[in-house]
C-alpha positions in Angstrom: 13.6 72.5 54.2 16.8 75.1 53.0 18.5 72.5 51.8 15.8 70.9 50.2 15.3 73.9 47.8 18.8 73.2 47.1 18.6 69.8 46.6 15.7 70.5 43.7 17.6 73.1 42.4 21.3 70.9 41.3 19.0 68.1 39.8 17.2 70.8 37.6 20.8 71.8 36.5 21.7 68.3 35.5 18.8 67.6 33.4 17.6 71.0 32.3 18.4 70.4 29.3 15.4 67.6 28.6 13.1 69.8 29.5 14.0 73.0 27.6 14.7 71.1 24.0 12.5 68.8 24.1 12.2 68.4 20.5 16.0 68.9 19.7 17.4 66.9 16.2 20.7 65.4 17.0 22.6 65.3 14.1 25.6 63.3 12.3 25.2 60.4 14.6 25.7 57.0 13.3 22.9 55.1 13.6 23.6 51.2 13.4 20.0 49.4 12.0 20.0 45.5 13.5 17.7 43.2 11.2 18.1 40.0 10.0 16.8 37.7 6.5 16.6 34.5 6.0 17.8 33.0 2.5 16.5 30.6 0.0 17.8 27.9 1.8 16.9 29.0 5.0 19.9 30.4 6.8 19.6 33.3 9.1 21.6 36.2 8.7 22.8 38.9 11.2 23.3 42.2 10.5 24.2 45.4 12.6 24.0 48.2 10.1 23.0 47.3 5.8 25.8 46.2 4.1 28.7 48.2 2.6 30.9 45.9 0.5 28.9 43.8 -1.4 29.7 41.3 -4.3 27.1 39.1 -6.2 28.6 36.1 -7.7 26.5 36.0 -10.9 25.4 38.7 -13.7 21.8 38.6 -13.3 22.2 39.4 -9.4 24.7 42.3 -10.3 21.9 43.6 -12.6 19.5 43.7 -9.7 22.3 45.4 -7.4 23.2 47.9 -9.8 19.8 49.1 -9.7 19.1 48.7 -5.9 22.2 50.1 -4.0 24.6 53.2 -4.5 27.3 51.6 -6.5 29.9 52.4 -3.5 28.6 49.3 -2.2 29.4 47.5 -4.7 32.8 45.4 -3.7 33.5 44.9 -7.6 31.9 44.1 -10.8 32.0 41.0 -13.2 33.7 41.7 -16.5 30.7 40.4 -18.7 28.7 43.4 -16.3 31.8 45.4 -18.4 30.8 43.8 -21.8 29.5 46.0 -24.4 28.7 43.5 -27.1 26.1 41.9 -24.3 25.9 43.5 -21.0 22.5 45.6 -20.0 24.3 47.5 -16.9 27.3 48.4 -19.3 27.4 52.4 -17.8 27.2 51.3 -14.0 29.8 48.7 -14.1 32.2 51.4 -15.6 31.5 53.5 -12.6 32.7 50.4 -10.3 36.7 50.2 -10.4 37.7 47.0 -9.9 36.5 44.2 -12.6 37.1 40.5 -11.4 36.7 37.1 -14.4 33.5 35.7 -14.6 34.9 32.8 -12.9 36.4 33.9 -9.4 38.3 32.0 -6.4 37.2 32.3 -2.7 40.6 34.1 -2.5 39.7 36.8 -4.7 36.6 37.5 -3.0 37.9 37.6 0.4 40.5 40.0 -0.7 37.5 42.5 -1.2 36.6 42.2 2.4 33.1 42.2 1.6 30.2 42.1 4.0 27.6 40.2 1.9 28.4 37.9 -0.8 25.4 36.7 -3.0 25.1 33.6 -5.0 23.0 31.6 -6.7 22.1 28.0 -5.4 23.3 26.1 -8.4 26.7 27.2 -7.8 29.6 24.3 -6.3 28.0 23.5 -2.7 31.6 23.5 -2.0 32.4 26.7 -3.5 29.9 27.7 -1.4 30.8 25.9 1.9 34.7 27.5 1.4 33.5 31.0 1.2 31.8 30.7 4.5 34.4 28.6 6.4 36.6 31.5 5.8 34.1 33.7 8.2 32.1 35.5 4.9 28.3 36.2 5.1 26.6 34.2 2.3 23.0 34.8 0.8 22.0 31.9 -1.2 19.1 32.6 -3.8 16.9 30.1 -5.6 17.3 30.3 -9.6 14.2 32.0 -10.9 12.2 29.6 -13.5 9.2 31.8 -13.5 8.0 35.8 -13.5 7.0 35.4 -10.3 9.7 34.0 -9.1 12.4 37.1 -10.4 10.0 39.1 -8.6 9.8 37.8 -5.4 13.9 37.5 -5.9 14.3 41.3 -6.1 12.2 42.0 -2.8 14.2 39.1 -1.3 17.5 41.1 -2.1 16.0 44.5 -0.5 15.6 43.0 2.0 19.0 42.0 2.6 20.7 44.6 1.7 18.3 46.9 3.2 16.7 48.8 0.4 13.8 47.8 0.5 12.0 51.0 -0.9 14.5 50.5 -4.2 13.5 47.3 -4.5 9.7 48.5 -4.7 10.8 50.6 -7.2 12.2 48.0 -9.7 9.0 45.7 -9.2 6.4 48.8 -9.6 8.7 49.1 -12.9 8.9 45.4 -13.5 5.2 44.8 -13.2 4.5 48.8 -15.3 6.1 46.5 -18.6 4.4 43.4 -17.9 1.3 44.7 -17.5 1.2 46.6 -21.0 2.3 43.5 -22.1 -0.6 41.6 -20.7 -3.2 44.3 -21.5 -2.1 44.1 -25.5 -1.9 40.5 -26.0 -5.1 40.0 -24.1 -7.2 41.2 -27.0 -4.9 38.6 -29.3 -7.3 35.9 -30.6 -6.1 32.4 -29.1 -6.3 31.1 -32.7 -3.6 33.9 -33.7 -1.2 33.2 -30.9 1.8 32.6 -32.2 4.3 30.0 -31.8 8.0 31.0 -31.7 10.9 29.2 -31.5 14.2 30.5 -30.1 17.9 29.7 -31.1 21.1 30.0 -29.2 24.3 28.9 -31.0 23.9 25.5 -29.6 20.2 25.1 -31.2 17.2 25.1 -30.4 16.3 25.9 -26.3 14.0 26.7 -23.8 12.2 23.3 -21.7 9.3 23.6 -20.4 10.5 23.6 -17.4 13.3 26.8 -17.8 12.5 30.0 -17.4 12.3 31.6 -20.6 9.3 29.5 -21.0 7.8 31.6 -18.6 9.0 34.3 -20.9 6.9 33.0 -23.7 3.6 32.6 -21.6 3.9 36.3 -20.4 4.9 37.1 -24.0 1.8 35.8 -25.1 3.7 33.5 -27.3 3.9 29.6 -27.8 7.4 28.4 -26.4 8.1 26.1 -29.6 10.8 23.8 -27.8 8.3 22.9 -25.0 5.6 21.9 -27.7 8.5 19.8 -29.4 9.1 18.2 -25.8 12.5 19.5 -25.2 14.7 17.8 -22.3 16.8 20.2 -20.8 20.1 19.6 -22.2 19.2 17.9 -25.1 19.4 18.4 -28.6 16.4 19.0 -30.7 16.5 17.4 -34.5 15.4 19.0 -37.3 12.2 16.8 -37.9 10.7 18.0 -35.0 10.9 21.6 -35.6 9.5 21.0 -39.1 6.7 18.9 -37.1 6.1 22.3 -34.7 6.4 24.0 -37.5 7.2 27.7 -36.1 5.4 30.8 -37.0 8.2 32.3 -35.5 12.0 31.9 -35.0 14.1 33.9 -32.6 17.9 34.7 -32.5 20.1 36.4 -30.0 21.9 39.5 -31.5 25.2 38.3 -29.5 26.4 35.0 -27.7 27.8 35.5 -24.2 27.8 31.9 -23.4 29.2 30.0 -26.6 32.0 31.6 -29.3 30.6 31.8 -32.5 29.5 34.2 -35.3 25.6 35.0 -34.3 25.0 36.3 -37.4 26.6 33.7 -39.2 24.9 30.7 -37.6 21.3 32.6 -38.2 22.2 32.7 -42.2 22.7 28.9 -41.7 19.8 28.0 -40.0 17.5 30.3 -42.1 19.0 28.8 -45.8 18.8 24.9 -44.1 17.2 22.8 -47.1 15.1 20.8 -44.4 13.7 23.6 -42.7 12.5 26.0 -45.8 8.7 24.5 -45.3 8.4 26.2 -42.0 5.9 28.8 -41.7 8.3 31.3 -40.2 11.2 30.6 -42.8 8.3 30.7 -45.4 7.3 33.9 -44.4 10.6 35.7 -43.2 9.6 36.4 -40.0 12.5 36.2 -38.1 13.0 37.9 -34.8 16.2 39.3 -33.3 16.7 40.1 -29.3 19.2 40.9 -26.6 21.2 37.7 -25.8 20.5 38.2 -21.9 16.6 38.8 -22.4 16.4 34.8 -22.9 17.4 34.1 -19.3 16.7 37.2 -17.9 16.6 36.1 -14.1 16.5 40.0 -13.2 14.6 43.0 -13.6 15.0 43.0 -17.5 12.7 40.3 -17.8 10.1 42.9 -18.3 12.2 44.1 -21.1 13.1 40.9 -22.5 9.1 40.0 -21.8 7.9 43.4 -23.8 10.9 43.0 -26.6 9.6 39.7 -28.1 5.5 40.6 -27.4 6.3 43.8 -29.4 8.5 42.2 -32.0 6.4 38.8 -32.7 3.0 41.3 -32.6 3.8 44.9 -33.8 -0.1 45.3 -35.6 -1.0 45.1 -32.2 1.5 47.6 -30.1 0.9 50.1 -32.9 -2.5 50.5 -31.8 -0.9 52.0 -28.7 1.8 53.9 -30.6 5.5 53.5 -29.9 6.7 51.7 -26.5 7.7 54.7 -25.1 4.4 57.2 -25.5 2.6 53.4 -24.0 4.4 53.8 -21.1 3.6 57.3 -20.2 -0.1 56.2 -20.6 
């Protein structure tokens, strides 16, 4: 009997702490979060913890990441992201020490020792395969052609980098902007919807299959290039522009994709004798937007939609006050 009691006492001595402190919180303990994600090509990626050295190969992906994760988790940023003439994330890019050219080699990426590389599916397939061949974890995302696809891209990436809460915040802000525009343009009669024709330094752009067309739809304007039947990669003739007779002409403030003077180009278009009969030029109805807004495949698509809508229909937005005031409603 005595030996039995002694045995019980010894067991309690070994395990007693768990009975005495059932609510103890262990601090400063590294906990690995294991999860897996499936990219847009069906590839399954496994993570033992949240990626801490992320590299994205396009500016639109960098725009998302710099809002989604702490900047210290981004291994490097592109030089275009730090370009004050065109970038929408200059301040954030400035806080990331390593800047790489827009086009980088597999060796340059490998040297970063990234634990996640994010690429677009339109990237060179051989390049993507080479990244995988050297042992890098590669997440492939579709190129969005609609607002809904941009939203889904943000959601998917938030899961990949294990930042769903921040991803939801980004989506909420994006939805707030697009809802504001929808509420305003909903009051515009169909017969007052304006035809907008967008120009880049290469001429009129915006085929019906592209993202800009969906930006126009969500901004409450009619995409003149789609009306004209513009096919991606082709040129729209001046005769076709006159036939469509757009109400508004849109130009970028600067070009991040083609070399040239955007101000000089704009003047040449507006003074072109062959275009003087169109309503946009006769009424001097010309708007200028940030170049990145034309194909904003990130959360900045909301800013692009808002900017185009406000500049095209200023009289309707004036009814709700300034955009800053509207955001506070």
